[in-house]
SELOMAR-251708 format. One record per residue (C-alpha): residue in three letters; y, z, x. Coordinates in pm, whole numbers, padded with zeros to 5 digits, always signed. Example, Ala and Ser with C-alpha at 12.3 -4.5 7.8 and 13.67 -1.06 7.14 Angstrom:
BEGIN
ALA-00450+00780+01230
SER-00106+00714+01367
//
This chain:
BEGIN
MET+00009-00029+00021
PRO+00342-00115+00148
ALA+00581+00208+00264
LYS+00847+00253-00001
ALA+01163+00109+00112
LYS+01424+00354+00159
GLU+01746+00385-00099
LYS+02030+00327+00015
THR+02289+00589+00039
GLY+02608+00384+00105
LYS+02697+00647+00399
LYS+02797+00547+00727
LEU+02719+00787+01025
VAL+03009+00766+01267
ILE+02911+00957+01585
VAL+03236+01060+01843
GLU+03169+01274+02151
SER+03446+01555+02069
PRO+03446+01762+01807
ALA+03842+01793+01798
LYS+03832+01408+01695
VAL+03637+01438+01396
LYS+03878+01580+01139
SER+04132+01326+01267
ILE+03911+01027+01269
ALA+03751+01133+00911
LYS+04097+01154+00743
TYR+04138+00772+00842
LEU+03819+00653+00727
GLY+03769+00831+00405
GLU+03486+00824+00176
GLY+03152+00713+00272
PHE+03184+00790+00615
ASP+03036+01090+00758
VAL+03191+01173+01109
ASP+03038+01403+01342
ALA+03056+01502+01731
SER+02759+01442+02042
VAL+02974+01709+02207
GLY+02972+01488+02521
HIS+02681+01384+02671
ILE+02353+01481+02542
ARG+02114+01391+02823
ASP+02130+01355+03177
LEU+01925+01345+03569
PRO+01757+01685+03567
GLN+01761+01890+03885
PRO+01392+01798+04055
SER+01301+02140+03995
GLU+01310+02103+03629
LEU+01103+01791+03601
PRO+00735+01828+03469
THR+00487+01966+03756
GLU+00286+01598+03696
LEU+00620+01445+03824
LYS+00755+01633+04107
LYS+00479+01500+04372
THR+00574+01108+04273
SER+00829+00886+04342
VAL+01068+01077+04095
GLY+01021+01383+04234
LYS+01288+01382+04492
PHE+01600+01274+04300
ALA+01501+01242+03934
VAL+01509+00861+03996
ASP+01197+00615+04033
LEU+01233+00504+04394
ASP+00937+00286+04326
ASN+01036+00126+04025
ASP+01374-00008+04017
PHE+01551+00320+04066
GLU+01477+00381+03699
PRO+01646+00708+03626
TYR+01431+00997+03465
TYR+01663+01137+03186
MET+01626+01483+02969
VAL+01812+01577+02685
TYR+02016+01935+02802
PRO+01819+02229+02641
ASP+02181+02335+02469
LYS+02194+01996+02294
LYS+01814+01991+02143
LYS+01974+02145+01816
ARG+02243+01903+01815
VAL+02048+01611+01861
ALA+01821+01729+01585
GLU+02122+01749+01364
LEU+02253+01376+01403
LYS+01887+01282+01354
ALA+01877+01444+01031
LYS+02214+01301+00920
LEU+02090+00976+01056
LYS+01776+00948+00780
ASP+02072+00986+00491
ALA+02289+00701+00636
ASP+02249+00321+00584
GLU+02424+00212+00930
LEU+02524+00388+01279
TYR+02874+00362+01399
LEU+02893+00493+01779
ALA+03253+00548+01866
THR+03236+00744+02175
ASP+03541+00654+02396
ALA+03619+00310+02540
ASP+03509+00325+02897
ARG+03235+00334+03098
GLU+03138+00693+03054
GLY+03202+00666+02660
GLU+02971+00349+02674
ALA+02712+00556+02820
ILE+02703+00805+02613
ALA+02658+00610+02277
TRP+02366+00402+02510
HIS+02206+00747+02524
LEU+02250+00858+02176
LEU+02111+00533+02078
GLN+01782+00595+02308
VAL+01747+00910+02164
LEU+01802+00882+01831
LYS+01640+00567+01790
PRO+01807+00458+01468
LYS+01620+00240+01209
VAL+01939+00147+01067
PRO+02189-00112+01183
VAL+02408-00015+01446
ARG+02769-00065+01549
ARG+02998-00013+01831
LEU+03341+00120+01741
ALA+03578+00140+01989
PHE+03958+00245+01982
THR+04189+00359+02194
GLU+04420+00579+01952
ILE+04314+00789+01692
THR+04572+00667+01420
LYS+04546+00455+01094
GLU+04644+00128+01260
GLY+04437+00199+01561
ILE+04091+00299+01343
GLU+04165-00014+01111
ARG+04195-00240+01433
ALA+03871-00117+01547
LEU+03676-00146+01203
GLY+03787-00515+01237
SER+03651-00589+01563
MET+03315-00414+01620
ARG+03080-00504+01841
GLU+02749-00490+02048
LEU+02687-00217+02300
ASP+02803-00342+02641
THR+02507-00319+02860
ASP+02692-00420+03146
LEU+02915-00121+03149
VAL+02588+00086+03097
ASP+02471-00049+03385
ALA+02749+00016+03568
GLN+02776+00390+03487
GLU+02429+00430+03531
THR+02451+00283+03898
ARG+02746+00515+03978
ARG+02507+00816+03845
VAL+02209+00734+04043
LEU+02426+00608+04332
ASP+02587+01009+04340
ARG+02252+01129+04339
LEU+02122+00970+04638
TYR+02447+01024+04822
GLY+02467+01403+04723
TYR+02079+01491+04726
GLU+02028+01306+05077
ILE+02340+01427+05261
SER+02398+01778+05119
PRO+02069+01937+05268
VAL+02211+01830+05614
LEU+02525+02015+05550
TRP+02292+02309+05442
ARG+02108+02301+05736
LYS+02394+02270+06009
ILE+02693+02437+05855
ALA+02628+02654+05539
ARG+02453+02696+05226
GLY+02592+02551+04902
LEU+02801+02295+05050
SER+02811+01951+04909
ALA+02869+01610+05005
GLY+02990+01323+04752
ARG+03087+00954+04729
VAL+03455+01047+04651
GLN+03495+01406+04727
SER+03376+01369+05085
VAL+03645+01086+05147
ALA+03907+01305+04980
THR+03860+01579+05185
ARG+03859+01393+05494
LEU+04217+01272+05374
VAL+04319+01663+05407
VAL+04106+01736+05690
GLU+04297+01422+05894
ARG+04666+01500+05766
GLU+04582+01864+05895
ARG+04466+01723+06225
GLU+04799+01547+06251
ARG+04989+01821+06213
MET+04778+02030+06463
ALA+04827+01746+06724
PHE+05192+01685+06656
ILE+05449+01807+06866
SER+05830+01855+06755
ALA+06124+01701+06899
GLY+06468+01806+06940
TYR+06765+01594+06844
TRP+07134+01638+06742
ASP+07387+01448+06542
ILE+07744+01489+06407
LYS+07889+01529+06058
GLY+08248+01534+05988
ASN+08500+01483+05684
PHE+08765+01199+05697
ALA+09049+01165+05489
THR+09309+00855+05384
ALA+09679+00881+05381
GLY+09616+00952+05037
SER+09408+01268+05072
GLU+09113+01084+04968
SER+08795+01253+05122
PHE+08444+01159+05176
ALA+08162+01265+05443
ALA+08059+01018+05713
LYS+07734+01100+05998
LEU+07777+00978+06351
SER+07575+00650+06373
SER+07649+00491+06744
VAL+07804+00590+07048
ASP+07957+00282+07263
GLY+07777+00064+07028
LYS+07428+00204+07082
ARG+07252+00355+06783
VAL+07217+00762+06788
ALA+06829+00831+06773
SER+06740+01017+06458
GLY+06398+01190+06336
ARG+06247+00840+06256
ASP+06304+00734+06604
TYR+06043+01011+06762
ASP+05650+00952+06726
ASP+05431+01241+06648
ARG+05360+01350+07046
GLY+05769+01414+07038
GLN+05870+01097+07249
LEU+06132+00833+07159
LYS+05937+00520+07004
SER+06041+00188+07198
THR+06283-00024+07032
LYS+06414-00365+07081
ASN+06778-00233+07074
PRO+06830+00070+07324
LEU+06918+00414+07151
THR+07134+00707+07248
PRO+06960+01064+07236
LEU+07200+01355+07210
ASN+07086+01681+07302
GLN+07313+01989+07191
GLU+07529+01957+07514
ALA+07607+01556+07473
ALA+07687+01645+07074
GLU+07922+01936+07148
SER+08069+01755+07410
LEU+08149+01451+07190
VAL+08285+01686+06894
ALA+08518+01838+07150
ASN+08662+01515+07280
LEU+08707+01371+06924
ALA+08895+01656+06831
ASN+09256+01487+06861
SER+09127+01120+06803
ASP+09252+00889+06542
PHE+08989+00694+06326
ALA+08983+00367+06158
VAL+08779+00174+05900
THR+08573-00078+06100
SER+08380-00241+05797
VAL+08323-00217+05428
GLU+08060-00385+05278
ASP+07914-00368+04880
LYS+07588-00468+04772
PRO+07496-00532+04430
TYR+07209-00279+04309
THR+06945-00328+04081
ARG+06653-00095+04018
ARG+06352-00168+03755
PRO+06220+00091+03527
ALA+05832+00201+03650
ALA+05538+00073+03476
PRO+05410+00271+03167
PHE+05165+00563+03270
THR+04827+00476+03409
THR+04588+00797+03441
SER+04654+00846+03829
THR+05059+00766+03772
LEU+05029+01037+03477
GLN+04884+01301+03711
GLN+05139+01238+03970
GLU+05415+01263+03784
ALA+05322+01594+03565
SER+05236+01728+03944
ARG+05597+01634+04068
LYS+05816+01734+03721
LEU+05603+02006+03557
ARG+05394+02149+03860
TRP+05074+02105+03701
SER+04732+02031+03856
SER+04547+01683+03742
LYS+04295+01919+03573
LEU+04534+02077+03358
THR+04740+01739+03282
MET+04411+01572+03141
GLN+04324+01883+02937
ILE+04651+01858+02777
ALA+04642+01495+02758
GLN+04280+01511+02605
ARG+04447+01731+02311
LEU+04699+01497+02261
TYR+04468+01183+02225
GLU+04209+01372+02008
ASN+04481+01495+01749
GLY+04644+01135+01738
TYR+04950+01174+01941
ILE+04894+00946+02267
THR+04632+00653+02340
TYR+04325+00701+02522
MET+04440+00905+02873
ARG+04158+00762+03091
THR+04290+00399+03193
ASP+04413+00223+03485
SER+04595-00031+03295
VAL+04979-00083+03268
PHE+04920-00321+02957
LEU+05106-00247+02638
SER+04991-00415+02306
ASN+05274-00607+02132
GLU+05287-00317+01881
ALA+05384-00078+02139
VAL+05621-00297+02319
ARG+05816-00364+01982
ALA+05794+00001+01916
ALA+05940+00102+02238
ARG+06223-00155+02218
ALA+06308-00040+01877
GLN+06345+00283+02005
ALA+06528+00223+02282
THR+06779+00014+02067
GLU+06807+00287+01826
LEU+06887+00530+02067
TYR+07066+00358+02353
GLY+07230+00036+02185
ALA+07115-00298+02178
ASP+07243-00359+02535
SER+06981-00074+02645
ILE+06691-00369+02643
PRO+06663-00686+02799
SER+06646-01017+02612
SER+06271-01044+02671
PRO+05978-00805+02642
ARG+05868-00669+02999
VAL+05546-00733+03093
TYR+05337-00525+03347
LYS+05054-00627+03551
GLY+04850-00356+03745
LYS+04800-00327+04115
SER+04412-00323+04068
ASP+04212-00641+03966
SER+03950-00409+03846
ALA+04157-00256+03565
GLN+03984-00201+03242
GLU+04187-00455+03037
ALA+04051-00334+02747
HIS+04253-00039+02737
GLU+04643+00012+02701
ALA+04866+00213+02961
VAL+04902+00581+02829
ARG+05165+00570+02564
PRO+05266+00737+02247
ALA+04997+00646+01993
GLY+05078+00442+01665
ASP+05293+00117+01610
MET+05588+00286+01572
PHE+05637+00582+01810
ARG+05705+00957+01685
ARG+05993+01069+01865
PRO+05965+01417+02022
LYS+06179+01594+01814
ASP+05986+01501+01505
VAL+05644+01646+01664
ARG+05795+01969+01860
SER+05684+02190+01568
GLN+05367+02037+01567
LEU+05254+02084+01947
SER+05216+02372+02185
LYS+05476+02396+02419
ASP+05262+02219+02697
GLU+05152+01986+02458
PHE+05522+01872+02382
VAL+05652+01860+02750
LEU+05361+01611+02836
TYR+05436+01431+02495
GLU+05746+01404+02575
LEU+05718+01274+02941
ILE+05470+00989+02821
TRP+05741+00892+02536
LYS+06021+00887+02788
ARG+05868+00681+03061
THR+05692+00420+02781
VAL+06053+00378+02617
ALA+06207+00356+02966
SER+05945+00081+03076
GLN+06130-00156+02832
MET+06458-00105+02893
ALA+06688-00290+03101
ASP+06724-00271+03480
ALA+06995-00003+03600
LYS+07292-00205+03774
GLY+07565-00085+04016
PHE+07656-00125+04380
THR+07603+00036+04726
ALA+07929+00087+04913
THR+07838+00118+05302
ILE+08155+00221+05500
LYS+08186+00205+05910
LEU+08474+00394+06116
SER+08516+00474+06457
GLY+08737+00641+06706
THR+08773+00703+07065
ALA+08715+01020+07219
SER+08917+01171+07509
ASP+08662+01065+07767
SER+08672+00667+07622
ARG+08339+00699+07453
VAL+08358+00522+07133
ALA+08220+00710+06807
GLU+08120+00507+06505
PHE+08053+00694+06190
SER+07893+00587+05869
ALA+07892+00673+05503
SER+07714+00499+05204
GLY+07670+00578+04823
THR+07569+00397+04528
VAL+07749+00376+04239
ILE+07579+00321+03898
THR+07813+00121+03645
PHE+07499+00048+03392
ARG+07265+00298+03356
GLY+06990+00116+03159
PHE+06670+00273+03183
LEU+06806+00555+03366
SER+06929+00698+03020
ALA+06594+00766+02904
TYR+06389+00854+03225
GLU+06378+00849+03623
GLU+06099+00860+03802
GLY+05984+01175+04048
LYS+05953+01203+04408
ASP+05663+01269+04610
SER+05845+01471+04926
GLU+06108+01701+04979
SER+06279+01435+05233
ASP+06232+01150+04965
ALA+06425+01389+04715
ALA+06686+01508+04937
GLU+06763+01156+05073
LYS+06758+01039+04711
ALA+07035+01319+04602
GLU+07235+01253+04934
ASN+07294+00893+04833
ALA+07273+00909+04440
GLU+07614+00835+04273
ALA+07802+00876+04607
ARG+08152+00743+04502
LEU+08371+00633+04824
PRO+08734+00555+04800
GLN+08837+00211+04809
LEU+08925+00130+05200
THR+09004-00199+05373
VAL+08935-00291+05743
GLY+09174-00154+05984
GLN+09272+00137+05741
GLY+09362+00451+05934
LEU+09185+00790+05877
THR+09194+01174+05984
GLY+08889+01339+06121
ASP+08822+01693+06025
GLU+08551+01941+06020
LEU+08334+01758+06288
ILE+08041+01977+06342
ALA+07757+01914+06573
LEU+07412+02003+06407
GLY+07075+02024+06559
HIS+06764+01916+06430
GLU+06351+01925+06444
THR+06140+01662+06327
THR+05867+01812+06123
PRO+05496+01699+06126
PRO+05376+01486+05833
ALA+05368+01640+05516
ARG+05034+01785+05374
TYR+04877+01586+05046
THR+04992+01757+04751
GLU+04787+01656+04428
ALA+05027+01405+04325
SER+05030+01256+04686
ILE+04641+01257+04747
VAL+04596+01129+04379
ALA+04841+00831+04492
GLU+04671+00757+04846
LEU+04343+00750+04643
GLU+04491+00521+04435
LYS+04645+00284+04707
ARG+04309+00282+04876
GLU+04114+00176+04561
ILE+03900+00496+04602
GLY+03769+00653+04282
ARG+03857+00571+03934
PRO+04107+00718+03700
SER+03884+00943+03536
THR+03720+01079+03872
TYR+04070+01188+04034
ALA+04088+01547+03854
PRO+03742+01651+03869
THR+03731+01535+04261
ILE+04021+01769+04348
SER+03875+02076+04128
THR+03550+02009+04326
ILE+03676+02018+04669
MET+03866+02327+04571
ASP+03582+02504+04426
ARG+03368+02435+04724
GLY+03608+02594+04963
TYR+03717+02288+05129
VAL+04061+02299+05008
THR+04319+02562+04926
LYS+04651+02541+04749
ARG+04974+02695+04926
GLY+05238+02640+04699
GLY+05195+02286+04583
ALA+05003+02153+04927
LEU+04657+02119+04974
VAL+04534+02290+05282
PRO+04210+02231+05414
SER+03973+02514+05540
TRP+03810+02566+05851
ILE+03456+02480+05721
ALA+03601+02159+05561
PHE+03667+02060+05958
SER+03297+02142+06019
VAL+03210+01930+05714
ILE+03432+01642+05815
ARG+03314+01619+06163
LEU+02966+01617+06088
LEU+02982+01338+05845
GLU+03195+01144+06064
GLU+02976+01148+06360
HIS+02659+01122+06187
PHE+02749+00915+05837
ALA+03071+00766+05928
LYS+03008+00451+05707
TYR+02958+00698+05400
VAL+03326+00849+05433
ASP+03486+00513+05561
TYR+03785+00431+05343
ASP+03723+00084+05318
PHE+03339+00074+05274
THR+03409+00336+04994
ALA+03648+00122+04827
ARG+03428-00170+04860
LEU+03152+00061+04656
GLU+03392+00065+04369
ASP+03418-00319+04379
ASP+03052-00377+04392
LEU+03025-00144+04107
ASP+03285-00326+03926
GLU+03089-00636+03989
ILE+02804-00486+03827
ALA+03021-00366+03537
HIS+03134-00731+03476
GLY+02788-00866+03507
ASN+02826-01052+03802
ARG+02558-00826+04002
ALA+02202-00675+03956
ARG+02240-00291+03977
THR+01877-00261+04109
ASP+01949-00547+04424
TRP+02253-00346+04513
LEU+02089+00005+04487
ASN+01778-00145+04712
MET+02072-00256+04960
PHE+02244+00081+04945
TYR+01948+00313+04991
PHE+01671+00123+05133
GLY+01894-00145+05348
GLY+01857-00524+05354
LYS+01599-00746+05507
GLY+01545-00920+05829
GLU+01662-00851+06171
THR+01993-00798+06098
ARG+01941-00609+05799
PRO+02243-00350+05728
GLU+02102+00007+05745
GLY+02072+00209+05443
LEU+02108+00542+05320
LYS+01734+00641+05364
TYR+01722+00508+05712
VAL+02027+00696+05834
VAL+01903+01009+05727
ASP+01524+00961+05864
ASN+01697+00865+06218
LEU+01956+01166+06237
GLY+01804+01297+06574
ASP+01915+01624+06665
ILE+02235+01740+06546
ASP+02404+02043+06756
ALA+02507+02292+06475
ARG+02697+02494+06731
ALA+02909+02207+06850
ILE+02974+02097+06485
ASN+03122+02412+06397
SER+03327+02461+06703
ILE+03701+02365+06715
LYS+03871+02351+07079
ILE+04209+02542+07040
THR+04266+02594+07444
ASP+04091+02491+07729
ASP+03927+02831+07736
ILE+03959+02942+07363
THR+03729+02807+07079
LEU+03703+02827+06700
ARG+03408+02910+06555
VAL+03285+02833+06184
GLY+03025+03142+06151
LYS+02844+03302+05856
PHE+03100+03524+05754
GLY+03402+03320+05843
PRO+03561+03145+06132
TYR+03648+03347+06447
LEU+03818+03267+06806
GLU+03574+03306+07105
ARG+03727+03307+07460
ALA+03483+03130+07720
LEU+03324+03425+07956
PRO+03485+03370+08332
GLU+03287+03240+08605
GLY+03069+03483+08771
ALA+03018+03676+08428
GLU+02733+03909+08432
GLU+02446+03769+08229
GLY+02436+03951+07885
THR+02820+03991+07884
ASP+02964+03892+07529
PRO+03262+03693+07513
GLN+03575+03825+07361
ARG+03607+03726+07001
ALA+03875+03773+06720
ASN+03845+03700+06342
VAL+04076+03431+06199
PRO+04250+03559+05885
GLU+04157+03345+05564
GLU+04540+03310+05514
LEU+04628+03123+05814
ALA+04621+02735+05786
PRO+04460+02547+06055
ASP+04794+02393+06199
GLU+04942+02747+06249
LEU+04673+02834+06477
THR+04848+02758+06825
ALA+04745+02915+07137
ALA+05013+03172+07127
LYS+04862+03294+06776
ALA+04556+03275+06929
GLU+04647+03507+07170
GLU+04806+03780+06942
LEU+04512+03758+06734
PHE+04276+03848+07016
ALA+04557+04114+07146
THR+04532+04279+06780
ALA+04160+04241+06739
GLN+03962+04547+06611
VAL+03670+04648+06787
SER+03399+04464+06607
GLU+03072+04637+06709
ARG+02992+04980+06873
GLU+02689+05123+06936
LEU+02645+05496+06804
GLY+02321+05594+06948
ILE+01959+05623+06882
GLU+01811+05780+06556
GLU+01576+06055+06683
ALA+01324+06035+06403
THR+01305+05673+06424
GLY+01402+05553+06751
ARG+01639+05286+06622
LYS+01927+05186+06734
ILE+02249+05302+06494
VAL+02570+05069+06528
ALA+02922+05057+06351
LYS+03052+04701+06252
ASP+03338+04512+06134
GLY+03205+04300+05841
ARG+03360+04056+05600
TYR+03397+04314+05321
GLY+03492+04621+05554
ALA+03362+04845+05817
TYR+02980+04967+05782
VAL+02689+05102+06001
THR+02353+04994+06002
GLU+02049+05057+06198
ILE+01883+04754+06430
ILE+01513+04707+06333
PRO+01368+04521+06627
GLU+01156+04234+06546
MET+00780+04248+06643
THR+00683+04075+06975
GLU+00439+03797+06959
GLU+00155+04058+07146
GLU+00228+04316+06868
ILE+00168+04017+06594
ALA-00148+03919+06778
ALA-00293+04298+06802
GLN-00310+04331+06427
PRO-00626+04359+06250
VAL-00812+04019+06213
GLU-00857+03897+05862
TYR-01109+03631+05770
TYR-01160+03349+05508
LYS-01492+03361+05281
ASN-01605+03064+05510
GLY-01635+03366+05787
LYS-01310+03155+05984
PRO-01019+03382+06064
LYS-00702+03383+05926
PRO-00392+03316+06149
PRO-00170+03637+06233
LYS+00016+03726+05959
LYS+00392+03720+05994
PRO+00553+04077+05970
VAL+00749+04177+05662
LYS+01132+04171+05741
VAL+01222+04554+05688
LYS+01557+04559+05519
PRO+01779+04803+05768
ARG+01952+05098+05590
THR+02347+04991+05550
ALA+02624+05208+05427
SER+03002+05124+05426
LEU+03235+05371+05613
PHE+03472+05625+05428
LYS+03842+05524+05401
SER+03904+05763+05665
MET+03664+05632+05922
THR+03688+05317+06155
VAL+03436+05158+06374
GLU+03601+05336+06668
THR+03579+05690+06544
VAL+03298+05711+06341
THR+03014+05917+06495
LEU+02639+05913+06503
ASP+02589+06187+06261
GLU+02829+06064+06004
ALA+02638+05732+06046
LEU+02323+05896+05992
LYS+02461+06080+05659
LEU+02648+05770+05479
MET+02286+05626+05549
SER+02112+05892+05351
LEU+02320+05813+05072
PRO+02258+05861+04732
ARG+02212+06213+04777
VAL+02042+06423+04536
VAL+02272+06714+04416
GLY+02007+06868+04193
ALA+01878+06822+03813
ASP+02012+06924+03473
ALA+01838+07162+03242
GLU+01623+06891+03104
GLY+01511+06811+03466
GLU+01707+06488+03501
ALA+01802+06389+03866
ILE+02175+06393+03952
THR+02285+06194+04232
VAL+02606+06132+04422
GLN+02715+05798+04605
ASN+03004+05572+04723
GLY+03066+05270+04493
ARG+03277+04962+04504
PHE+03505+05164+04271
GLY+03506+05470+04433
PRO+03279+05774+04468
TYR+03053+05880+04163
LEU+02783+06095+04002
LYS+02502+05914+03822
LYS+02246+06080+03594
GLY+02034+05819+03446
SER+02277+05563+03294
ASP+02579+05823+03270
SER+02826+05771+03567
ARG+03103+05990+03638
SER+03360+05935+03882
ILE+03484+06222+04139
GLU+03782+06283+04334
SER+03744+06163+04691
GLU+03464+06042+04940
GLU+03459+06369+05108
GLN+03314+06531+04815
ILE+02980+06323+04823
PHE+02870+06535+05105
SER+02999+06863+04955
ILE+02971+06874+04595
THR+02764+07117+04414
LEU+02505+07105+04113
ASP+02754+07326+03955
GLU+03029+07143+03997
ALA+02845+06829+03892
LEU+02722+07008+03605
ALA+03081+07109+03470
ILE+03187+06732+03542
TYR+02921+06648+03299
ALA+03003+06884+03031
GLN+03346+06724+03000
PRO+03379+06421+02743
LYS+03336+06110+02890
GLN+03735+05975+02997
ARG+03718+05563+02929
GLY+04044+05409+03070
ALA+04211+05756+03138
ARG+04276+05663+03462
ALA+04653+05657+03590
ALA+04823+05348+03564
VAL+04789+05124+03856
PRO+05087+04941+03962
PRO+05021+04537+03957
LEU+04932+04367+04281
ALA+05223+04100+04208
GLU+05460+03999+03943
PHE+05576+03664+03867
GLY+05823+03697+03598
VAL+05824+03563+03232
ASP+05568+03307+03136
PRO+05748+03007+02975
THR+05476+02928+02702
SER+05405+03325+02555
GLU+05729+03468+02720
LYS+05548+03773+02822
ASN+05573+03878+03180
ILE+05311+03767+03423
VAL+05126+04010+03643
VAL+04839+04002+03902
LYS+04602+04309+03853
ASP+04304+04411+04014
GLY+03983+04432+03765
ARG+03613+04486+03785
PHE+03560+04125+03915
GLY+03850+04129+04141
PRO+04237+04024+04121
TYR+04338+03853+03787
ILE+04647+03706+03663
THR+04774+03805+03296
ASP+05051+03800+03053
GLY+04910+04037+02806
ILE+04770+03803+02573
THR+04568+03567+02857
ASN+04361+03668+03121
ILE+04247+03446+03418
THR+04019+03548+03724
VAL+04232+03439+04039
PRO+03977+03172+04251
ARG+03833+03305+04558
ALA+03981+02995+04737
THR+04334+03109+04663
SER+04447+03437+04851
LEU+04704+03661+04674
GLU+04985+03615+04954
GLU+04949+03231+04858
LEU+04960+03264+04502
THR+05291+03132+04360
ARG+05457+03138+04053
GLU+05386+02782+03956
GLN+05001+02817+04020
ALA+05015+03158+03805
ILE+05186+02951+03490
GLU+04953+02684+03549
MET+04633+02869+03563
LEU+04708+03060+03232
ALA+04784+02730+03071
ASP+04467+02594+03181
LYS+04311+02921+03043
ARG+04497+02861+02724
ALA+04389+02515+02689
ARG+04009+02586+02740
GLY+04060+02842+02462
PRO+03843+03149+02411
VAL+03490+03155+02567
LYS+03212+03081+02275
ARG+02949+03336+02295
THR+02707+03166+02036
ALA+02433+03203+02277
LYS+02380+03574+02259
THR+02331+03541+01891
ALA+02099+03246+01927
THR+01883+03444+02128
ALA+01889+03775+01927
LYS+01724+03558+01648
LYS+01469+03440+01869
PRO+01160+03737+01802
ALA+01152+03604+01450
ALA+01047+03254+01567
LYS+00799+03361+01828
LYS+00540+03093+01749
ALA+00764+02811+01764
PRO+00746+02716+02135
ALA+00376+02722+02119
LYS+00394+02416+01879
LYS+00683+02232+02056
ALA+00471+02249+02431
PRO+00267+01907+02394
ALA+00588+01731+02340
LYS+00705+01806+02684
LYS+00585+01496+02799
ALA+00825+01288+02565
PRO+01097+01241+02819
ALA+00844+01037+03080
LYS+00787+00780+02796
LYS+01175+00764+02748
ALA+01228+00684+03081
THR+00942+00413+03086
ALA+01080+00281+02724
LYS+01417+00230+02902
LYS+01318-00083+03083
SER+01207-00248+02755
GLU+01528-00138+02579
LYS+01766-00250+02819
//
């Protein structure tokens, strides 16, 4: 009997990524559409340890990618997404059509493909792609539905497999030779290299001193202006840009006149009574075009410059604006504006700034990258008619409003007329009493028509750029003619020092990555977050400062994986991946070339060959950086430290002089003089206290990363002692190899605050190591102990802990005193108020005071409403007001932590038998991986 045909329900299931989009989209689609969210990706490559046992020793086991079967990925549904998948499947049963409405980029296309593979719909499937959540945007998307783009899926999957191969092959080398927990990545390692290379440049930089002269000059009519010395006797005066990074003058076609303090002050004195005259007046027309509309990277850069936001925070707030229908899709490298957007921008410019504020024809912008995703628009206000910032202020949070306003201004300005004006340059000269001819120059720009500047002006990356712009902007000079006499006044000799290259900021490193075509818009924010979370980079103000461990990582990669941190090679990878996205290249062939290498005698080496043929890597050399001829910085297990080479003839066994390097000291600040200072102030790091009579073990005091402590030295068994152990035998009668001794954990105890490594005695050390001390027992026979803890000394009886007043009480408190303390009601939160560690004034969003407090899990920032832990990579000394505001805003953007997992766990006991029924289904993912080939 044929199966009964499914009755039509008229429902269409629409799946988006984010729950935040559901309501916005549903109100535009109306009845008949059921909108739900996948909540991001539903499955991914598992950790190899999570693979089914039968796959762990196969070609899938190392990467969760089948190396012997065209790099087929083995996907598993996230455990926390299984319920979501089940709910979507249930909804799909009642639907006549499935609309996959994930984001219109590679990642969104991949999410749609994974949904298709897992849900296995038996109804027609449509791909619904839109770049703005507005009525017009949704209507246009419904009118242009398409099939899933498998080329885009291939490109995203290739990136995922590539990153797995790269990270899982190279990261273990870092663990073995530097430290556990480190990672290498296709984009993150190159970004870290940029930061490290800039710090190397700063460390090698030699400053040069130079002098110039400034003065005020006035006409007979008392009109005055400032000018700077430009040449002496026809030779241009050397300025900062004429010196190289070694402090030497660069070679130039025309000779230069470098001025030192003596020469500059002498010239000022000899010009004291000189007359001056104008030697040239030059006017040049000035035209400035507006910047293109925002791409992801330029939005991140400008938000960093103008709002002092991190890339991560910018993208979080932009995501909210997009999901609620205020801006178009925020991950794009296109500067294209639709016809509707162009008309809207020109209409608002005309309305607000007049008909002459727009050019006669619309502006058309072309992106710098040939691989820009043309299907996307630039980041702009959503809709065919833009909402003005004042119209949405009440609907947005403060952070959302300022970002929307920034995007609105940039978009409107991009369609406005050029700014017009002229730049005037005046030269004047005077003859000193010693016959030297000094020429001064002044220039200024006068804006006669503001054009787009009425709406928006782009920010600058560096302070020097901003200072130069401020110096020349709108500097109106008096009307002068050649030969006109002038009087000079207030001539001053000024000394300067050349400065090292500026460290990268988040804005400038995003610009650098984009310029080198490394990574894509969606990768910049997570890349910066990753290199900071890994401890490779910290922020000092807005600058990115590398850690010493980053120096070790980059040195190892440069010496042994040079190709994989090469800027051009990484950019070419992006080009190849774009070729796959366009359907011009096969993913399997490309991955084979990358991992296994080419064929023939001249074949390029693949990553596997490089890893298999690394040879010996000298870990000590990798973790060593020369500071001077006899001082070396070592990156150790517990942080960086300095070590001075032993002098010739030193006795064997002599320990070299060492000194810890403070975490807050930036690498370029560790000069030879600073190293000597650290040696001079270094505390005794280890002292032998004596031998414990009962055990015969040596007791030492040490200065550790987390404070001073005492410990015992337990000698390891010698080979002879191991061999002398009783022999054990297998069942077949053969002797088992000698067992390695179980490593005994040494007794260790922190010193009291009143003790130091230099003063603690053997008796005190033994008493400390004997803790906790049993004080006695209560009436019920329950033991009471006393010990020292992270938050001070305390008593403990079962699970009931009570603080005591001082560390000295640990060895003196009696049972009666302890019982008296337990007889009192337990005081919670009754400690004296502790002053904050730092204060940063009023938060612009909550309008509450921002302070840093010391909490149970370390320092945290709070405004009394929102709390956020200070990252381990950020020291309190370096923490700035801008960072504190940014971290609080970031925490607010993420919202409260959802604690649904605990509730779910609490309910599980009632369904204990369920897992037993599900167990046979564990092999399902393996079938999906195989099925994937036929489905593509």
